[in-house]
All heavy atoms as an XYZ file, in Angstrom:
714
protein
N       0.843     -1.175      0.000
C       0.000      0.000      0.000
C       0.890      1.240      0.000
O       1.814      1.336      0.792
C      -0.880     -0.034      1.250
C      -1.833      1.106      1.309
S      -2.851      1.137      2.811
C      -3.434     -0.511      2.924
N       0.628      2.199     -0.877
C       1.456      3.389     -0.918
C       0.979      4.424      0.095
O      -0.057      4.286      0.710
C       1.519      3.977     -2.333
C       0.162      4.473     -2.825
O      -0.758      4.607     -2.003
O       0.032      4.730     -4.024
N       1.775      5.478      0.288
C       1.473      6.490      1.301
C       0.260      7.336      0.975
O      -0.290      7.986      1.844
C       2.685      7.407      1.496
C       3.825      6.668      2.162
O       3.565      5.664      2.851
O       4.979      7.097      1.986
N      -0.188      7.359     -0.280
C      -1.327      8.190     -0.650
C      -2.664      7.508     -0.362
O      -3.688      8.142     -0.373
C      -1.269      8.566     -2.151
O      -1.279      7.361     -2.921
C      -0.014      9.372     -2.439
N      -2.653      6.207     -0.092
C      -3.878      5.479      0.194
C      -4.111      5.461      1.692
O      -3.300      4.957      2.444
C      -3.785      4.022     -0.314
O      -3.441      4.047     -1.684
C      -5.087      3.301     -0.105
N      -5.236      6.040      2.121
C      -5.564      6.046      3.536
C      -6.513      4.910      3.834
O      -7.462      4.688      3.102
C      -6.222      7.361      3.925
C      -5.302      8.543      3.870
C      -6.009      9.792      4.334
O      -7.116      9.753      4.816
N      -5.355     10.920      4.169
N      -6.243      4.202      4.907
C      -7.151      3.151      5.319
C      -8.136      3.707      6.322
O      -7.737      4.310      7.306
C      -6.390      1.996      5.933
C      -6.004      1.002      4.889
C      -5.891     -0.370      5.463
O      -5.199     -0.561      6.420
N      -6.572     -1.298      4.864
N      -9.425      3.532      6.072
C     -10.411      3.994      7.036
C     -10.371      3.113      8.267
O      -9.875      1.999      8.235
C     -11.731      3.840      6.288
C     -11.468      2.799      5.268
C     -10.024      2.909      4.919
N     -10.892      3.613      9.344
C     -10.977      2.779     10.527
C     -10.792      3.532     11.808
O     -11.305      4.619     11.985
N     -10.026      2.930     12.685
C      -9.880      3.394     14.052
C      -8.530      4.068     14.212
O      -7.535      3.603     13.685
C      -9.993      2.194     15.008
C     -11.367      1.565     14.864
C      -9.712      2.600     16.432
C     -11.499      0.248     15.560
N      -8.512      5.164     14.942
C      -7.262      5.830     15.273
C      -7.101      5.800     16.777
O      -8.021      6.103     17.514
C      -7.289      7.291     14.822
C      -7.297      7.474     13.341
C      -7.351      8.942     12.967
O      -6.736      9.771     13.664
O      -8.026      9.244     11.991
N      -5.946      5.411     17.224
C      -5.622      5.477     18.645
C      -4.685      6.657     18.846
O      -3.614      6.706     18.243
C      -4.924      4.206     19.111
C      -5.808      3.008     19.073
C      -6.475      2.827     20.391
N      -7.287      1.621     20.369
C      -8.346      1.473     21.112
N      -8.725      2.427     21.920
N      -9.041      0.377     21.068
N      -5.081      7.618     19.690
C      -4.189      8.746     19.932
C      -2.935      8.286     20.667
O      -2.939      7.235     21.292
C      -5.016      9.690     20.793
C      -6.233      8.964     21.165
C      -6.326      7.700     20.389
N      -1.853      9.064     20.618
C      -0.652      8.708     21.362
C      -0.958      8.552     22.846
O      -1.872      9.182     23.373
C       0.287      9.891     21.128
C      -0.229     10.559     19.909
C      -1.700     10.298     19.867
N      -0.182      7.741     23.534
C      -0.442      7.431     24.938
C      -0.546      8.689     25.785
O      -1.418      8.802     26.626
C       0.647      6.487     25.495
C       0.485      6.295     26.991
C       0.585      5.148     24.785
N       0.306      9.664     25.576
C       0.262     10.890     26.367
C      -0.945     11.752     26.085
O      -1.185     12.727     26.778
N      -1.730     11.415     25.080
C      -2.861     12.230     24.646
C      -4.193     11.579     25.005
O      -5.222     12.004     24.555
C      -2.762     12.438     23.127
C      -3.708     13.505     22.619
O      -3.960     14.477     23.340
O      -4.192     13.353     21.477
N      -4.202     10.533     25.830
C      -5.425      9.771     26.067
C      -6.560     10.583     26.663
O      -7.703     10.354     26.342
C      -5.132      8.569     26.969
C      -4.413      7.429     26.296
C      -4.119      6.339     27.302
C      -5.217      6.867     25.152
N      -6.261     11.523     27.536
C      -7.350     12.222     28.205
C      -7.527     13.658     27.719
O      -8.205     14.438     28.339
C      -7.127     12.219     29.711
O      -5.945     12.890     30.023
N      -6.925     13.987     26.594
C      -7.056     15.332     26.049
C      -7.835     15.297     24.743
O      -7.701     14.378     23.949
C      -5.676     15.939     25.789
C      -4.860     16.106     27.046
C      -3.485     16.634     26.742
O      -3.263     17.154     25.629
O      -2.630     16.516     27.624
N      -8.658     16.327     24.544
C      -9.426     16.425     23.313
C      -8.619     17.106     22.225
O      -7.795     17.968     22.511
C     -10.671     17.286     23.519
C     -11.776     16.613     24.240
C     -12.357     17.208     25.332
C     -12.267     15.391     23.822
C     -13.395     16.600     26.000
C     -13.311     14.781     24.482
C     -13.869     15.395     25.569
O     -14.889     14.799     26.224
N      -8.907     16.766     20.958
C      -8.350     17.582     19.878
C      -8.895     19.007     20.000
O      -9.994     19.220     20.516
C      -8.875     16.909     18.609
C      -9.304     15.560     19.022
C      -9.682     15.649     20.458
N      -8.141     19.967     19.553
C      -8.554     21.359     19.690
C      -9.638     21.768     18.698
O     -10.338     22.729     18.918
C      -7.338     22.272     19.533
C      -6.311     22.055     20.628
C      -6.879     22.291     22.017
O      -7.520     23.297     22.260
N      -6.647     21.353     22.921
N      -9.791     21.048     17.585
C     -10.748     21.435     16.553
C     -12.041     20.635     16.663
O     -12.354     19.819     15.820
C     -10.146     21.236     15.164
C      -8.993     22.151     14.868
C      -8.533     21.952     13.452
C      -7.395     22.879     13.117
N      -6.927     22.700     11.767
N     -12.799     20.852     17.697
C     -14.089     20.173     17.851
C     -15.138     20.933     17.054
O     -15.139     22.151     17.021
C     -14.495     20.115     19.307
N     -16.027     20.205     16.403
C     -17.057     20.864     15.621
C     -18.436     20.750     16.263
O     -19.300     21.548     15.983
C     -17.127     20.285     14.194
O     -17.357     18.880     14.290
C     -15.836     20.534     13.445
N     -18.644     19.756     17.110
C     -19.919     19.572     17.792
C     -19.688     18.975     19.160
O     -18.684     18.336     19.407
C     -20.833     18.617     17.009
C     -21.462     19.265     15.797
O     -21.707     20.474     15.835
O     -21.685     18.553     14.816
N     -20.676     19.171     20.030
C     -20.661     18.454     21.295
C     -20.133     19.303     22.417
O     -20.061     20.499     22.318
N     -19.797     18.723     23.497
C     -19.810     17.285     23.726
C     -21.198     16.765     24.103
O     -22.050     17.514     24.554
C     -18.845     17.104     24.894
C     -18.979     18.375     25.662
C     -19.230     19.449     24.637
N     -21.377     15.473     23.911
C     -22.563     14.759     24.367
C     -22.072     13.796     25.436
O     -21.123     13.052     25.209
C     -23.221     13.973     23.224
C     -23.698     14.928     22.130
C     -24.357     13.103     23.749
C     -24.139     14.215     20.862
N     -22.690     13.824     26.612
C     -22.308     12.920     27.694
C     -23.399     11.865     27.831
O     -24.584     12.189     27.933
C     -22.139     13.679     29.027
C     -21.813     12.719     30.161
C     -21.070     14.754     28.892
N     -22.981     10.601     27.806
C     -23.892      9.479     28.009
C     -23.351      8.710     29.207
O     -22.191      8.293     29.207
C     -23.980      8.584     26.765
C     -24.496      9.402     25.577
C     -24.873      7.370     27.030
C     -24.504      8.665     24.263
N     -24.192      8.552     30.240
C     -23.699      7.939     31.467
C     -24.795      7.147     32.160
O     -25.986      7.407     31.990
C     -23.180      9.023     32.407
N     -24.344      6.160     32.908
C     -25.201      5.459     33.856
C     -24.325      5.081     35.041
O     -23.213      5.578     35.171
C     -25.908      4.252     33.215
C     -24.961      3.177     32.748
O     -23.817      3.073     33.197
N     -25.421      2.352     31.825
N     -24.808      4.198     35.914
C     -24.034      3.860     37.101
C     -22.781      3.036     36.796
O     -21.892      2.909     37.626
C     -24.903      3.122     38.140
C     -25.439      1.789     37.675
C     -26.767      1.861     36.931
O     -27.125      2.926     36.397
O     -27.440      0.823     36.884
N     -22.678      2.482     35.596
C     -21.557      1.613     35.244
C     -20.480      2.294     34.406
O     -19.321      1.896     34.431
C     -22.053      0.374     34.482
C     -23.093     -0.390     35.234
C     -24.412     -0.382     34.803
C     -22.769     -1.091     36.373
C     -25.384     -1.085     35.493
C     -23.736     -1.794     37.079
C     -25.040     -1.792     36.640
N     -20.848      3.294     33.636
C     -19.893      3.924     32.719
C     -20.370      5.315     32.336
O     -21.549      5.638     32.468
C     -19.737      3.072     31.465
N     -19.438      6.111     31.883
C     -19.786      7.396     31.283
C     -18.826      7.639     30.129
O     -17.656      7.272     30.185
C     -19.748      8.535     32.294
C     -18.392      8.719     32.934
O     -17.759      7.704     33.276
O     -17.966      9.870     33.104
N     -19.352      8.200     29.052
C     -18.548      8.538     27.892
C     -18.910      9.937     27.417
O     -20.037     10.397     27.597
C     -18.712      7.527     26.724
C     -18.160      6.168     27.089
C     -20.148      7.412     26.303
N     -17.934     10.583     26.831
C     -18.122     11.903     26.248
C     -17.865     11.739     24.752
O     -16.833     11.201     24.341
C     -17.148     12.925     26.864
C     -17.357     14.305     26.257
C     -17.303     12.963     28.380
N     -18.817     12.202     23.944
C     -18.750     12.012     22.492
C     -18.745     13.376     21.813
O     -19.556     14.250     22.155
C     -19.952     11.180     22.002
C     -19.953      9.837     22.728
C     -19.925     11.010     20.492
C     -21.220      9.050     22.538
N     -17.841     13.530     20.846
C     -17.795     14.756     20.046
C     -17.415     14.422     18.619
O     -16.718     13.446     18.366
C     -16.747     15.731     20.589
C     -17.045     16.196     21.972
C     -16.147     17.273     22.498
N     -14.801     17.276     21.978
C     -14.018     18.353     21.996
N     -14.444     19.488     22.469
N     -12.794     18.291     21.527
N     -17.864     15.238     17.707
C     -17.432     15.152     16.312
C     -16.251     16.089     16.162
O     -16.322     17.260     16.544
C     -18.586     15.582     15.390
C     -18.286     15.415     13.925
C     -19.511     15.650     13.070
C     -19.819     17.111     12.955
N     -20.875     17.416     11.982
N     -15.121     15.549     15.652
C     -13.909     16.350     15.541
C     -13.318     16.236     14.139
O     -13.483     15.228     13.453
C     -12.840     15.943     16.588
C     -13.329     16.198     17.992
C     -12.422     14.502     16.420
N     -12.631     17.275     13.734
C     -11.898     17.285     12.472
C     -10.449     16.917     12.782
O      -9.812     17.550     13.616
C     -11.971     18.676     11.842
C     -11.286     18.788     10.511
C     -12.011     18.062      9.402
O     -13.250     18.027      9.404
O     -11.321     17.511      8.519
N      -9.940     15.866     12.135
C      -8.545     15.471     12.309
C      -7.816     15.678     10.991
O      -8.438     16.007      9.975
C      -8.420     13.981     12.719
O      -8.767     13.153     11.603
C      -9.300     13.665     13.918
N      -6.523     15.420     10.985
C      -5.770     15.569      9.733
C      -6.231     14.559      8.693
O      -5.990     14.725      7.509
C      -4.274     15.449      9.994
C      -3.819     14.070     10.394
C      -2.313     14.034     10.642
N      -1.848     12.706     10.877
C      -1.980     12.015     11.998
N      -2.611     12.584     13.016
N      -1.516     10.798     12.119
N      -6.907     13.499      9.143
C      -7.419     12.476      8.230
C      -8.926     12.604      7.974
O      -9.539     11.678      7.473
C      -7.117     11.078      8.785
C      -5.643     10.789      8.827
O      -4.910     11.194      7.929
N      -5.198     10.113      9.856
N      -9.518     13.724      8.334
C     -10.934     13.947      8.094
C     -11.761     13.897      9.367
O     -11.236     13.862     10.475
N     -13.075     13.894      9.194
C     -14.007     13.935     10.306
C     -14.027     12.602     11.042
O     -14.016     11.541     10.417
C     -15.417     14.265      9.773
C     -16.396     14.648     10.840
S     -15.940     16.142     11.741
C     -16.086     17.370     10.472
N     -14.049     12.662     12.376
C     -14.086     11.466     13.220
C     -15.067     11.673     14.364
O     -15.345     12.806     14.754
C     -12.711     11.173     13.841
C     -11.597     10.940     12.845
C     -11.767      9.614     12.139
N     -10.619      9.261     11.321
C     -10.546      9.485     10.030
N     -11.522     10.091      9.398
N      -9.491      9.099      9.342
N     -15.564     10.577     14.904
C     -16.326     10.607     16.138
C     -15.339     10.283     17.254
O     -14.712      9.228     17.261
C     -17.459      9.576     16.107
C     -18.466      9.687     17.246
C     -19.243     10.998     17.144
C     -19.423      8.520     17.220
N     -15.188     11.208     18.189
C     -14.262     11.068     19.307
C     -15.061     10.546     20.493
O     -15.989     11.198     20.959
C     -13.659     12.438     19.615
C     -12.747     12.452     20.825
O     -12.367     11.378     21.313
O     -12.409     13.568     21.269
N     -14.716      9.352     20.970
C     -15.396      8.746     22.115
C     -14.372      8.643     23.232
O     -13.345      7.967     23.089
C     -15.968      7.359     21.762
C     -16.894      7.476     20.555
C     -16.695      6.764     22.969
C     -17.372      6.139     20.016
N     -14.641      9.313     24.359
C     -13.700      9.405     25.474
C     -14.336      8.851     26.735
O     -15.487      9.178     27.048
C     -13.303     10.858     25.672
C     -12.374     11.108     26.818
C     -11.204     10.472     27.074
C     -12.538     12.088     27.843
N     -10.614     10.997     28.200
C     -11.421     11.989     28.696
C     -13.506     13.038     28.115
C     -11.245     12.800     29.803
C     -13.339     13.843     29.214
C     -12.215     13.732     30.043
N     -13.610      8.008     27.440
C     -14.060      7.457     28.720
C     -13.263      8.110     29.839
O     -12.112      7.720     30.087
C     -13.858      5.939     28.747
O     -14.157      5.434     30.024
N     -13.838      9.096     30.535
C     -13.096      9.764     31.605
C     -12.691      8.818     32.737
O     -11.614      8.951     33.293
C     -14.073     10.823     32.125
C     -15.066     11.015     31.045
C     -15.148      9.712     30.316
N     -13.534      7.855     33.064
C     -13.209      6.920     34.155
C     -11.980      6.089     33.825
O     -11.188      5.773     34.696
C     -14.378      5.980     34.427
C     -15.564      6.671     35.057
C     -16.627      5.659     35.409
N     -17.875      6.341     35.708
C     -18.947      5.735     36.174
N     -18.936      4.436     36.383
N     -20.048      6.423     36.417
N     -11.839      5.688     32.585
C     -10.698      4.865     32.170
C      -9.539      5.700     31.644
O      -8.423      5.216     31.526
C     -11.125      3.892     31.078
C     -12.131      2.907     31.552
C     -12.204      1.761     30.571
N     -13.108      0.765     31.067
C     -12.801     -0.139     31.990
N     -11.605     -0.171     32.499
N     -13.685     -1.006     32.400
N      -9.828      6.938     31.225
C      -8.785      7.761     30.634
C      -8.415      7.290     29.241
O      -7.308      7.512     28.778
N      -9.361      6.633     28.558
C      -9.074      6.134     27.215
C      -9.974      6.824     26.195
O     -11.027      7.357     26.531
C      -9.254      4.615     27.153
O     -10.577      4.262     27.489
N      -9.527      6.784     24.953
C     -10.223      7.498     23.890
C     -10.026      6.763     22.578
O      -9.010      6.107     22.362
C      -9.613      8.891     23.793
C     -10.272      9.795     22.823
C      -9.652     11.175     22.956
N      -9.334     11.616     21.630
C      -8.236     12.217     21.282
N      -7.294     12.463     22.142
N      -8.051     12.585     20.055
N     -11.008      6.865     21.705
C     -10.899      6.288     20.371
C     -11.533      7.255     19.378
O     -12.502      7.950     19.702
C     -11.557      4.891     20.318
C     -11.213      4.173     19.028
C     -13.065      4.990     20.522
C     -11.561      2.702     19.054
N     -10.978      7.329     18.189
C     -11.520      8.144     17.109
C     -11.989      7.189     16.018
O     -11.205      6.394     15.512
C     -10.457      9.093     16.553
C      -9.860     10.086     17.545
C      -8.690     10.823     16.916
C     -10.913     11.061     18.011
N     -13.261      7.263     15.648
C     -13.828      6.372     14.635
C     -14.274      7.175     13.422
O     -14.926      8.207     13.555
C     -15.029      5.613     15.206
C     -14.765      4.753     16.437
C     -16.071      4.176     16.968
C     -13.783      3.657     16.115
N     -13.936      6.682     12.229
C     -14.388      7.340     11.008
C     -15.728      6.754     10.568
O     -16.275      5.850     11.206
C     -13.330      7.264      9.916
C     -13.156      5.876      9.331
O     -13.791      4.918      9.806
O     -12.368      5.745      8.377
N     -16.260      7.259      9.479
C     -17.582      6.841      9.007
C     -17.629      5.359      8.651
O     -18.627      4.681      8.920
C     -17.998      7.687      7.800
N     -16.555      4.828      8.075
C     -16.537      3.410      7.703
C     -16.595      2.535      8.953
O     -17.336      1.559      9.012
C     -15.304      3.076      6.841
C     -15.211      1.590      6.566
C     -15.347      3.857      5.529
N     -15.817      2.887      9.983
C     -15.834      2.111     11.232
C     -17.204      2.178     11.894
O     -17.720      1.169     12.390
C     -14.755      2.615     12.180
N     -17.829      3.344     11.889
C     -19.159      3.486     12.483
C     -20.204      2.713     11.684
O     -21.084      2.065     12.256
C     -19.541      4.965     12.572
C     -18.733      5.760     13.588
C     -18.952      7.248     13.373
C     -19.081      5.347     14.999
N     -20.103      2.771     10.369
C     -21.030      2.015      9.521
C     -20.902      0.519      9.801
O     -21.899     -0.194      9.859
C     -20.753      2.310      8.050
C     -21.712      1.608      7.135
O     -22.936      1.777      7.297
O     -21.239      0.862      6.253
N     -19.681      0.063      9.990
C     -19.434     -1.352     10.291
C     -20.175     -1.777     11.562
O     -20.684     -2.902     11.640
C     -17.941     -1.575     10.441
S     -17.491     -3.254     10.864
N     -20.256     -0.888     12.545
C     -20.977     -1.213     13.779
C     -22.464     -1.452     13.532
O     -23.090     -2.243     14.235
C     -20.809     -0.089     14.798
C     -19.433      0.060     15.418
C     -19.396      1.297     16.303
C     -19.058     -1.184     16.195
N     -23.020     -0.783     12.532
C     -24.465     -0.871     12.305
C     -24.917     -2.220     11.782
O     -26.090     -2.559     11.909
C     -24.956      0.214     11.328
O     -24.423     -0.043     10.029
C     -24.584      1.600     11.802
N     -24.016     -3.006     11.178
C     -24.447     -4.299     10.658
C     -23.923     -5.468     11.486
O     -23.977     -6.613     11.057
C     -24.129     -4.456      9.163
C     -22.684     -4.365      8.783
C     -21.833     -5.450      8.909
C     -22.173     -3.183      8.271
C     -20.509     -5.361      8.542
C     -20.847     -3.087      7.897
C     -20.014     -4.175      8.029
N     -23.444     -5.184     12.700
C     -23.002     -6.255     13.594
C     -24.196     -6.875     14.309
O     -25.172     -6.205     14.609
C     -22.002     -5.723     14.621
C     -20.751     -5.142     14.017
C     -20.043     -6.110     13.090
O     -19.822     -7.264     13.440
N     -19.685     -5.630     11.911
N     -24.069     -8.153     14.580
C     -25.102     -8.857     15.339
C     -25.024     -8.430     16.805
O     -23.933     -8.188     17.329
C     -24.896    -10.370     15.234
C     -25.039    -10.904     13.822
C     -26.456    -10.751     13.283
O     -27.412    -10.844     14.079
O     -26.605    -10.534     12.077
N     -26.161     -8.338     17.478
C     -26.147     -7.969     18.901
C     -25.270     -8.901     19.744
O     -24.708     -8.487     20.754
C     -27.615     -8.079     19.311
C     -28.381     -7.896     18.043
C     -27.509     -8.475     16.954
N     -25.113    -10.140     19.321
C     -24.281    -11.091     20.063
C     -22.810    -10.645     20.115
O     -22.115    -10.906     21.096
C     -24.381    -12.494     19.455
C     -25.743    -13.143     19.602
C     -26.770    -12.637     18.569
O     -26.379    -12.039     17.550
O     -27.971    -12.845     18.820
N     -22.347     -9.973     19.054
C     -20.973     -9.479     19.050
C     -20.786     -8.442     20.152
O     -19.793     -8.470     20.880
C     -20.595     -8.877     17.699
C     -19.217     -8.210     17.670
C     -18.097     -9.228     17.847
C     -19.034     -7.419     16.406
N     -21.746     -7.547     20.275
C     -21.663     -6.516     21.311
C     -21.705     -7.172     22.693
O     -20.947     -6.806     23.593
C     -22.792     -5.480     21.152
C     -22.769     -4.858     19.743
C     -22.710     -4.411     22.234
C     -21.473     -4.181     19.357
N     -22.556     -8.173     22.857
C     -22.612     -8.899     24.137
C     -21.279     -9.566     24.442
O     -20.815     -9.560     25.586
C     -23.724     -9.955     24.110
O     -24.978     -9.337     23.996
N     -20.640    -10.125     23.429
C     -19.334    -10.753     23.612
C     -18.287     -9.721     24.027
O     -17.468     -9.967     24.923
C     -18.889    -11.446     22.322
C     -17.530    -12.107     22.416
C     -17.084    -12.681     21.085
O     -17.932    -13.033     20.250
O     -15.854    -12.771     20.897
N     -18.310     -8.560     23.390
C     -17.369     -7.504     23.761
C     -17.583     -7.041     25.199
O     -16.627     -6.782     25.930
C     -17.500     -6.306     22.805
C     -17.053     -6.544     21.366
C     -17.412     -5.337     20.501
C     -15.570     -6.822     21.305
N     -18.834     -6.956     25.612
C     -19.138     -6.533     26.975
C     -18.714     -7.573     28.011
O     -18.429     -7.233     29.166
C     -20.630     -6.230     27.124
C     -21.114     -4.989     26.402
C     -22.633     -4.919     26.420
C     -20.513     -3.746     27.006
N     -18.661     -8.831     27.626
C     -18.283     -9.883     28.566
C     -16.775     -9.947     28.808
O     -16.316    -10.528     29.777
C     -18.770    -11.246     28.077
O     -18.039    -11.659     26.938
N     -15.975     -9.331     27.929
C     -14.526     -9.310     28.094
C     -14.141     -8.308     29.168
O     -14.748     -7.242     29.296
C     -13.836     -8.913     26.792
C     -14.054     -9.889     25.684
C     -13.341     -9.430     24.443
N     -13.706    -10.249     23.310
C     -13.366     -9.987     22.083
N     -12.637     -8.919     21.813
N     -13.735    -10.770     21.103
N     -13.099     -8.639     29.898
C     -12.605     -7.709     30.916
C     -11.706     -6.680     30.224
O     -10.724     -7.062     29.575
C     -11.817     -8.458     31.973
C     -11.354     -7.533     33.062
C     -10.789     -8.306     34.211
N     -10.459     -7.341     35.236
C      -9.388     -7.430     35.991
N      -8.578     -8.443     35.859
N      -9.144     -6.522     36.891
N     -12.029     -5.400     30.343
C     -11.203     -4.384     29.689
C      -9.795     -4.338     30.282
O      -9.604     -4.600     31.465
C     -11.927     -3.067     29.964
C     -13.188     -3.412     30.636
C     -13.140     -4.838     31.052
N      -8.840     -3.993     29.448
C      -7.461     -3.841     29.911
C      -7.382     -2.656     30.865
O      -8.141     -1.680     30.717
C      -6.533     -3.632     28.731
N      -6.477     -2.701     31.836
C      -6.358     -1.572     32.802
C      -5.887     -0.300     32.145
O      -5.323     -0.242     31.139
C      -5.348     -2.078     33.818
C      -4.735     -3.286     33.277
C      -5.552     -3.757     32.099
């Protein structure tokens, strides 16, 4: 694959950047929380285009998902999500 071809998907920010937001936010934040978890969601512009920034303040972790990665979630079976929830998250 050459350098001009971008692969859509997931971006993991550098380790030192886990709990910081990108400076170019275009929407949000939206906070979704219950007694088990809370996440902060924003739409952000990155050097690779628009991403959905999902941040877990309790864990200090963050993920940036592009449209292809989000679309992929829409056609997953509910059992996959249940399987992911049954795994113990890394510290």
